[in-house]
N, C-alpha and C positions, 0 to 999 in steps of 0.2 A: 275678799276673793278677787280674783283675774276678770276684767272685762269681756264678755266673748261677743263674739262676732259669726253669725255662720253664713259665707259665700255662698248665693244658690241662685238655680235659670236655668235654663232649658240645656242639655248636651250640647260641648260644643263651641260656650259661648265664651270662653277664658278663665275657668274659674280658677282652674289647677294651674296655671301661668301666671294666676293675679296670686294666688295662698305662695308658692312658690317667692315672686319678686316679694311678699308680704314677711317670710320669714328669714329670708337670705339665705336661701339651701331650694336644693331642687331635691326634695322630701318626693312631691305628686307626682306622680307618673304622668306624662305627656304626650298628648299623640293627637294627628291628626283624623282620626279613628273616634268617631262620636261616642259617646258611654263609655270611655277609662275606667272615671272613677265609682266605684260602688260602694265602698265602705267609707264611714265616714274616720278623716285623717283632721287631727289639732297640730296646733304650731305652735311657737311661742313669736308675733311676732311685734316689726319694731316698724314706727314711722316717725319719722322723725325722735321727738322727747317723748312721743307716745308709745306707751307699751303695751298690748292686750293679748288676747289667744284668739288663733281666728279658726274656722272650721271648715275643712274642705269638703262639699256635698257632692253625692249623687246629683246628674242634671234630672230635672223634674220631667216626669213623661207623664202622659195622659192615664196612664193603667193603673186602676183603682184594684184587681184583683188578687191574686196571690201568687201570680207571675212573679218572675225576674224582678220585673219593672217596675210590678206594684209596689212587694217589700221592697227595693231600694226608696220608690217614693215615701212609706211610709217613716224610714229610717230617716232620709232629709227632713218631712215631718216634724217629726223627735226634734229633730236639733236645732228646728226653729223656732220650736215651744219652748227649748231650751236658755235659747240665747238671749242675750240681753240686749242685742240688735240684728239685724239682716242687711245685707247687701246686696241685693237685687242684680243681678247684670244681666243684661240682654245686650244683642248684639250690633251693633251701630249702623253696619255694616248691610244688615237682612234688614233691617226694620223692625217695626214691632208687630210678630204675628200674633194671628189667634192665641196660639198656647201663653204665650206675654202676657195677656190683657185678661186669662183665665186665672194664672199663678200671681199675679198682684193683685187680683180678689181675695186670695185664701190668705195670701203674706197679710192684708189688710188687717184680719181675722184673726189670725194666731200671733202676730206680733205685733208693738206698739209703736216700735221704731226699724222703720224699711228704709232705709237708703237706696237711691236708683242710681246705681252707673250702668253707662253706657259703655262697654268694650270695643276694642277696635275703633276709634272714635278719630285716629288721626289722618290726618288728609281731608281731601277735599270726599274723599267717598262714605264718609260716617257724617256728613251735615245732614243728611235728611234724615238717617237716620234718630239722631240728638233729637231734632224738632215732633219728631212721632214721637219720643217717648215721652213727652208732658202730657200727652190726652192718655197717661197708666194713670195718672191722679198719684200720684207718689211724690211730690215737689218736682222742684225742677232737677234734670238727670246731670251728672257729675260726668262728661267726657274723658275718658279712660283711655290707654294702651297698656296693660297688663306688658306685652313683650318687650316694650321699648321704656317703661317706668315714666310715661305722661300722665298727669293728670294726679298724682300721691300728693302734691300739696292738697290741692281742694279735696281728695277724701280724709285729710287729715282734721282738716277744718271743721267739714260735716261729722265727726268723729269726737272735737275734744267736746263739745257741750252735752254730751250724751255721756263722756268718758267722767266730765265733773260729776255732773248730777249723782252719774254710779256711784264714784270715790267719798259723798256725804254720806249715804244712805246706808255702805257698807262695813263691817265691819273690817278690825286691822288684821291683820296676817302677823303669824307668829315669826321671828326669823328661823329662819334654818340649823342645824347647828349639823357640823362637819364632824365626825368621826375617823380618828387615822388609828393604826394599829403600828407599834413602835416595833422597825423591822431592825436596828442593827443593835440586837443583843445576844450574848449567847443562851438564854432560856428562849422555851418556847415562848414564841405569843399568840396570849389566848383571843380566841377567834369571836371578833364583835360582828354580830347580825347587823345587816342593812340597815340605816337609820332614814329616817324623813328626810334628811340630808342627801342621801344617795342610795336611791333605793334598788333593791337586787335587780340584773337585768335580766331577761329570759326569753328565749327565742323559742317559738313552737313551728318544726318542721315537719316535713312528710311527703308521700306522694299527694297527686292530688284525692277530694274525698274523703280522708282518711277523719274527718272527724277535730280538725283543729280551730277553725272556729266557734264551734261550738262546746268543745272545749274550754275554750277561754269564756266567752258568755258564761259557762254556769261557775266559774272561776270567781268573776266579777259578779256574780248575781243579776243581771241584766242583759238584755238580746242587743250588747251594744253592736257586734259585728252583722256581719250579712250571713244568713246560714241558709241552707236547703238543699235538695236530692241535688242539684246541677253538679256536676265537677267544675274545677276550677272557678269558683266564683269569685274569690280573694285574688285580685292585682297586686296590690301593693302590701307594702310591710307598715302592717298600721300598729300603731304603738297605744298602750293603753295603761293608766295609772290606777291600779286595785291597793288595796291594801289585804292581801293576804292571809289571812287567818293571825295578823296582828304585825305582818312582816311588809315594810312597802316595797311595792314592786312595781317591776315597766315590765311585762309580757309583748311582746311581740309578734303578732300573727302575721304567717308568710303565705304568699301561693304555694300551690302544689307542684311537688316538682317533677316531671317527667324524666326520662330518659332524654339526652341531647338529641339522638338521631331523631327524636321526636317532635324535638323544638324547634318548628320552622317559622311562626308566625311572631312579628318583628315584636308585637305588643305582650306575646309570653314571653318571649327572652327577656325585656326589659321588666318584667315581673318576677321569672326566676334570678334576675343578676339582684333586683331590689332585696331576694328572701335571703341571695348570698350577704349581702351586705348587713344583713340583719342577725347573723348567725356572728359576722366577724364582731356587730357588736356588742351581743351578748356573752354574757359571765357562763348562766346556764344555759344546754341547749335540750328541750324535752324533744325527741326524735320520736313523733305519734305513730304507731303500727296499727294497722285493720286485723283484727281478730282471723278474719276469715284468708285474708293473703299475707299473713306477716314473712318479715325476711326475704321479699322479693331483692333481685340484683339492686333496683333503686334506693330501696331501705338500707341497705348495707356501703350503697356507695353517699347517703346523706350522714350516715354514723360515721363512717371514716373521713366527711369532711370537714364535721365538726369534731371531732378529732385529732385531726390534723392544722386546724384551728388555734389549738390548745385551750376551747373550751371543757369545763365538766360537762358530762352528760347523762342522760338519765333516759332511758329506754320505757316509754307506757305504751300499753297494748291495750285500744280503743274497741267500744261492743262487746265489754266484757260480760254485759246482760244477757246478749244472745249467746251465749255459750251453753253447751248442753255439759256434754263432760268436762268440767273445769279444773280438776286434778291431771286428768290423763293429758289434755291440753296444755298446761301450765308446764309438766316436766317436760313436754315435746319440748318447747318453747327455750326452755332454760336448757337444753342440751342443741339447742340450734344457735342460740348465742353464743352460749363459751365454744363451737367450732366456729360457726362465721366470725365472728366480731371479735378473734383473742386478741386485739387492740386495745379492748375496749374491759378487758377481765377484773372483773369484779365491782361492775357497773349496775346500777339497781336497775333490775327488769319491775316494772308496777303495771296492775293488770287496774283497771278504770272504765269507767261508763259515762262518756262525756254528755250523755240523755240522762242520766238519773240524777250524778252527782256521786255515785258510789266510788270508792278509791283512791278520791281527792287529798282526803287527809294524808293517805299515805304518801301518794304523790309531793305533797307539800314536803315532806317529811325529808323524803329522798333529796328532794331539789338543795333542800337546807345540809344536806349533812355532803351531798356532790359540791356545793359549796365553800363548807367549813374544810372540805379536805384539799381543793382546790388553792385556797388561800392558806395551806399549812406550812411551815414553817421549821427547821430540825438544826438542832445547834449545832455548831461546826462540830465542837468535842466528840457529839454524840456519832454524827456522823463517822470521823477517820475512826474510834473504837469500832464501830460495822462496819469498816471495809480492811479492818485488818483480820476480822473474823470471815470476812468473805473470801481475802485471799489464800489466809489458811484452809479452808475448805476448798475451793476449786482455783487453784492459781490462774494466770493467762496464760495462754502459750507463748510461743519464742517463735515465730515465723521466719521461716528463713536466718534459721539460726541466732537471731537477735530478741534477747532478751526484755521482755515491756515489764517494769516497773511503775506500778500506782502508786505516787508519793502521797499523795493529799489530796484529799475532796471535802469542796465547801457547796453551801447552797447560795446560787447567786440571785436568785430569785422566787418569786412566788408568782399564781396566778398565771400559766400552772406552774407549778414545782420545775426550778429547772438549778440543773446541779453540774459545779465546773471538777473535773478531775485531773490534776497534775498529773503527766506519765511520760514516760522516753516512749519516744514512736508513734504517737497517737494513731498517724496514720496507718499501721498495720495491726492495730486492735482491730477483732474481725468484729461485725455488726450482732453476732451470738452472744458474746460476752458484754457485749454493751445491753443486750437484753435480759442477760441473766442480773445483772447490777440491777435495772430497770424492774424484774418480777423479784430480786429482795428486797428493795427497798420500797416496793406495793406492801409485802408479808411483813415485814420487820415495822413499820414505821406506819401500820393501817393507813394506806393509801390509795383505796383499791378503787378502781374504774379509773382515777382522773388519769390526764395526760401527764406522761414524765418525762422530761429531756434531759441529757447528759450531752456535754458540752466535753470533749478533749484536748489539753493543750499540754504543750510543751513545756521543758526549761525556757528553751531558745521565744518564745511567747511572753514568759515570766519576765525574761531579764535585757532588759534594753539594749546594757553591752553587749550582748551575744552577739558573737560574727563581726564585731567593728573591729580592723585593723588598727594593731599598735603602731603609732608613731617612728617613724624610723630615725636615724640619728641626726640626722640634719634636719629632719623636723622640730625637733626636740628641742637641740642647738637654738634654733631659731625662736623657737617659745620662750626660754630662758633669756636670750639675751634680749627681746622684747622686754620681758619683765624688768630686767638688770635696767635699759632706760627709761622707764617708766617712773 
């Protein structure tokens, strides 16, 4: 198992900046405002030849009650207990504060290996704080500058003996095995479920307070993500690995997405942007609705966004345990879904309770089925036989008196399924006829709900010599004379 180090400290001492430095990417949100990080974020870090897992934690607060700050502190203390070592950061410019002394005592009791780092130690402004840090009783502080990358060699030197000792006692890891799907075949490729080498990527999106973090906690079977009655608790797009009913899965928890006009705060804009990026990385997007106020405008925009990004979509209606007239409500939900989201026709609509866990098995089955359809390939021979039947049933129109001929069709890609149709005058084929073909593909090849792309190509696109001028007699004569001289 990988060596794990948790970065802890007061708010705004530079934990997330150092986390981003170690993982080599801008994964964690960074802002001058204290308390940006709330959940635990893990990342694969590298420092020279050392490879390890690093955890970014919420700033340690003095609160110990059930308030938001108190729950954040409990989550951080839990990460400290699970980590192999802790990097305790203090702000060298601020010096050692009373809160630092209290947290240093807590860390000594909770973790045997604590490394003391004095961040923002570049220049003379941090010299006094570096000297004060010795009084914490955690050994010699390492002078760091997370923003400028200073002190990384000293940090690696402090980590190396701890990692060497961990490697001697840790069991050997099994190698990961990649599973590939053969694509260049006239047979339908058998769907291969995600393996340990390539887990299923899921993003859970929705409006604030829909229950996204609670749902993920119930799926993974532990209180890994911060939850509560407050809206907008989640800020970062946090990913967690789990084995969901035997399927290796990476689930992204995202910040609640409000209407664009209501998003004025800079930090909320960063949070929403982070969530949108998670949608692009996902394979299946679970759009979580609140049973009391489903299919609001923002829900429709979020679902449409996932479809436009080409992700497989599953709609889940949360808080179903609070609903009284379940059958009537379900009929109303299905009617609204069909009317308001025709672009997702056939996508699964699952009722769940994130609080009790009811409906999670049906949700998992729906996610796997949506993922299988999203990966589906149709042989070219079957497609062209199908195309002949569609043309006979409903021939394409002849706008401006020009007859449009659809000659050939093949599947160019999957994830989502994309098809190329060779035809004459592709620019004149109306969108309604393209929708006719898409709906036919959904029904005849059993691809409900998944985004389907159709690309129209003309003969000129396929023929590289189309439109090129023939050489005149003089150019041809010169060419032949040149060949004779050779």
